[in-house]
N, C-alpha and C positions, 0 to 999 in steps of 0.2 A: 505493498500498499504507499501510498505515496506524501501523507502530509501528516501533522498532528492537532487535531483539532479537538482533544479528549478523547475521541475513539481508542480503542485499546482492541490489542488481537489475540486472542487466544488461542495457540494451533489447534487444539483436540476440538476447540467447538467448531472452528472454522472449517477442520475437515469433518465433523458430523453435520453440521449445518448449511456449509455453503459452500459444499464440493459442486453443487450443478455450475456454479461460475466456471469452471473450469470443465465441467462436462459439455455444456452448450456452447463452447468456441468453437464450433466447427466450420460456421458459416466464415468470420473474420480469420480461421488459419488456413483456409482455403483461399480467402481474397490477399494472404500475405505468400502463399504457395513457397514457403522456405525452399531453398536449395541446396545439395550439398556441398560443405565449403564456403559458403556464404557465411559474413560475421553480421550475428545480428543481436540486437539489445531488446532484452526481453524485460520493458518500462511496466513496474510494479509487481514485480514477480510472486510475491506473495512467499505460499509454502512451496513453492517448485513445481507443479503437479504440469503443470500446461508445457512450463518449461522445458521439462521431460520428457513432455511430445515433444515438442519442436526439435530438440536436440537429436530425437531419433531420427528425423529427416535426413540428418548427416550435415548441417548446416553446426555452427561452430556459436554456443549461444552463451552471454554473458545476461545474468539479469539481475538489476537492479531494485532494491525496495528501501522505505526507510523505517523499518519495521527490525529489529532486533531479532524476535522471538520467531519472527515470519521467516527471517532467512537463517536461522539455527536449523529449522526443518527444512530448510533448500537443500542446506550443506548437507544433511543427512540421505537426499538424493545422491550425491557427490556431484553437487552443482557448480558452477563457476558462479558464484554471487558475490556483488560487493554491495556495501551501506552507503547510500548517498540519497539524496531529496531531489526530485524530479527536478524542483527549477532552477539547481545548483549542479549540475551533470560534468565531471571532469573530462569528456569526451570531445575529441576535436577528429572530422573526418575518419573515425576507426570503426563504419558499419557501415554494412549495404543496405539495412535495413532495421528501423528501430520498429518494435512491437509492441502494443498494448490493449489488456483485455483487463476491464471494470477497474480501472484505478485510476484513471484521468479525473474522474468526477468527485477524487477525494482531495483535487488540489482546488485552494479557497480563491473565489471571486477571478476577474479578467484579470487583474496584473498580477496574478499567481499563475492563470493560465498562458498568456503573454509570455512571463518570464521562462516557464517549460515547454513552452514553444521552440521560444529562440536556442534555448540550450539542446533540443531535441534537434533542431535545425543543424546546430555544429557538429551533431555528435555523428551525423549524417556524412557519407562521401557525396560526391557531387553525384548528380542523379541518384542517389537513394531512395528508397520510399519507406512510407510513414503509414503505419496500418493499424487499426486501432479500435476498438468498440469501448464505448463508456454507455453512462447511463443518459439519456437525452429528453427533451423538453417534455414534462407529463411522466416521469418516471415514478413510480410507487406514490404516486397522485392520493390514491385512499388514504393510506400508510399514512404521510404525511399532514394529510388536512385532521386526519384521528389524533395522532399525537399531538400536532399544533392545539387543536380544542383541550385536550384533557388536560396539558400541562399550563396551559395558559393561568386557572386558580394558583399554579405553585411560581409564578411569577416567570417561568422557564419559557424560553423561545426557542422552540426546539430545531426549527428552521435556521437558525442564526448560529446553532452550536453545533448543529450536524454539520453546518456551511458544504454541502454538497452543491457542485456545477451541474446543474442539467441542461445544457442549452439546445438550443432552435439550430438545425441545418444551416440556414443564414447566419447566422452568430458566428457558429463555430467555424463555417467557410470563409468568413470573413475573418477572423483570427490568425486561421490558417493560411491566407494570401499574405495578409500582413507581416507575418513573420518568414516569409519567402517561400512556401509552399506553391505547388500548382497542384488542384484537388482533381484529381482523376473520378472519385465519386463521395457523395456522401448522402446518406439515407436514416431517412428516422423509421425505426421497425418497432410496435406494439410487440410483446413477447410474453404471452399469461406464462407465469413461469408457477412450478405446483412445489409445495415447499412441504416434500415428505412428513419431517419434524413437527410441522405447525409454526403459526405465528409467534407463538410466547418465543421459542429457539431463533426464530429469526432476529426479531426484535431484541433480544439479548446478545446477539453474536453480531449484528451489524447499526445496533442502536444503543449500545450498551453507553457510549459516551455522553449519551442525552440522559437516561434513564440513573444514570449512577449520580447521577448530580442530586436526586433525591435520598432524604433517610429511608432503611429498611422497608419500614412500614409503611411510607408514601411510595414509596417504589412500587409498593406490590399492591396495592390499592390502582396507581396509575396504570400499571402494565394491566390489570384486570381489566381495565375501563376499557383502555384502547382495546383488546381484544375483542370486549363485547359491541363496542361500537363497528368494527371491520368485519364483525362475524356475517352478519345477514350480508353482506358487500361480496367478502372475497373467499366465503366457504360454502364450497356447493352443497346439495341435499346428500351427499354420499360422508359428509365431513371432510372433504378434502380442500387445503387450504389452497389458493390461487394467488401469487402476488401479480402486482399490476404493474411489470415492469414495461418499460419504454427504452430501446437500446439509440444510439446512434453510433453509424458504424460509418468509416470511411476508410480511405485509401488515397494518400497526395506524397506527390515527389519533390523533393530535393530538384533546384534550377543546377542543369549537368554546368 
């Protein structure tokens, strides 16, 4: 993951409740088309599950993440990983491609995104490609609205604390082009996502940085109320939870 907004990452919880992040990345990996021998930077590599899949193609992978706990898990897979923030990568024209899945939306605000894109641009060789998927405009809208309503009486602005960045295609195209990229494709893709372990596990994994601001009794109450609001919207008649994910997927290239 790529920034520090109060969100913390428990590798066991992520493996149990967030494995779909890597499992549902087939389309963005296909857009990347990794080739044997080329150097690829996996930005926001997390525990390395997807980095490992990319390395199996014969490409030479370097994983980068800001979370030391996630990197420790990635190293257990014998991957080459380094700890850096996406906004200050130390690389200069070292990679044929930069890849990122479900990480860029953790970078806060326009200025943070601009710094990251400049950093990524520097890391790429001339003609190199940047292929990524992130949360897009409208991502987890029902979950965010429920949290905002439930946490307001506690004087907690969950949107500000979560600090997630879910842009429209038009906005992110502009940011990419301002950074010097040529945009080959950029699409907003609704992707209803099953949560096999339920909404509570999801909230505890992906929004602990918000709920942990409450005392334990208030936390339990707020969590239960959020789930209560979401149940008629995101839980089907068979009891299955389906989160309202929307992804932004793009392919851009650095000028040769």
